[in-house]
N, C-alpha and C positions, 0 to 999 in steps of 0.2 A: 504494500500500500504506500502510496506517495504521502509524505509528511511535510508540512510547512513548519517554519520556525514559530515557536510559541510567542515570540516578541512581535510578530506581524499583526497589524490591525486588519480586521476583516469587516467589510461592509457589504451587506446583502441588499440588492435592489429587489423590493418586494413584488413589483408588478412584472408580468411576463414581457419579454422583449422579442423582437423579430430575430430569429436565430440565423438569419443570413448575414447579420452584422459580424464583422471580424474586429481586429484590433482597433482600427481607426474609428469605427462606429461606436464600439464600446467605450473607448477613451472619451469620445464626445459626450456620451451619456453620463459618464462619471463627472466630467467637467460642467456640463450645462444643466443636467437634470438633478444630479446629486449634490452639486456645488462642492465637489471634492477635487483634490489634486491628483490626476492620474499618474504623476511621477513620484508620489509619496511611497513610503515603505508600507504598502497596504495591498490586500487582495480584495478585488471587487467581484462579487458573485452575482450571476444572472441566471434566470431560469426561463424555460419556454412555457407556453400556455398549458401543455399537457403535463408538465412537471416530470418529464422523463429524461430531461437533458439539463446539464448545468455547464456554464462557461465561467471560468475564473480568470480575470485579467490582473496582471501585476507588472511592475517595473523593477528591473534589477540593474543598477549601475549604468548600463549603456544600451538597454533595449527592453522592449516589452516581451512578456511571455504570455501565452494563452493556453489554459488547460480546458479540455472539453471531455465531459463524461456523459455517456449515453446508456441508459438502462434498457435492457431488452424486454422485461416484462413487468417491472415494478414502477413505482412513482416515488419521487422525493417528497417528504413531508415538509411543506413550506411553513415557516412561522406565521402565526395568525395575527401578528401585530398590525396596527393601522398605519404606522409610519412608512414613508416612502423608502427610507433607507434604514436598515436594522443593523446595529453594530453587534457583532458576534465575537466570541473568543475563537482562537484557532481550534481548541478542543471542540467547541460547538460546531464549527465547520466540519471537522472530521466526523462528528456524530451525524450531521446532516448528510454527508456523503455516504455514510454507512446505512442510511435509511431510518435513523432514530428520530422520533418525534421530540423536538426540543422542549415543547410545552409539558411533556410528561416527565422530563428529567428534573429531578430535585435532589440537591445535595443535602448534607447535614446542616442543621440549623446552627448558625454562628452564635456562640455564647461569649458574653463579655463579663468578666468578674472584676470587682473592684479591689479585692485582696485575696491572698492565698489562704490564710487561716483566720 
């Protein structure tokens, strides 16, 4: 399985895009629709209408890279938030790529104590 650095920012475009778009078209969406810098240390995630394909756009030092994953019989479980762009952790992106529903994932409750004894 391909793994991304845990330090990378991940932005998911919630709405479906035209999957004929490649690097230039996706970079334009990042800049004009999402209001983000396509040259930043970030991964921008896009999905098609059927949610059986994902494209991930990124910039690395001197050029763009584009990842494309196509599912043969399943669908990606897209987050149900209403925001146009959803910020994810790299771990959440890996879960999304594995088909896990992010809304169903819950970690342990964070506990804050004021003293030890």
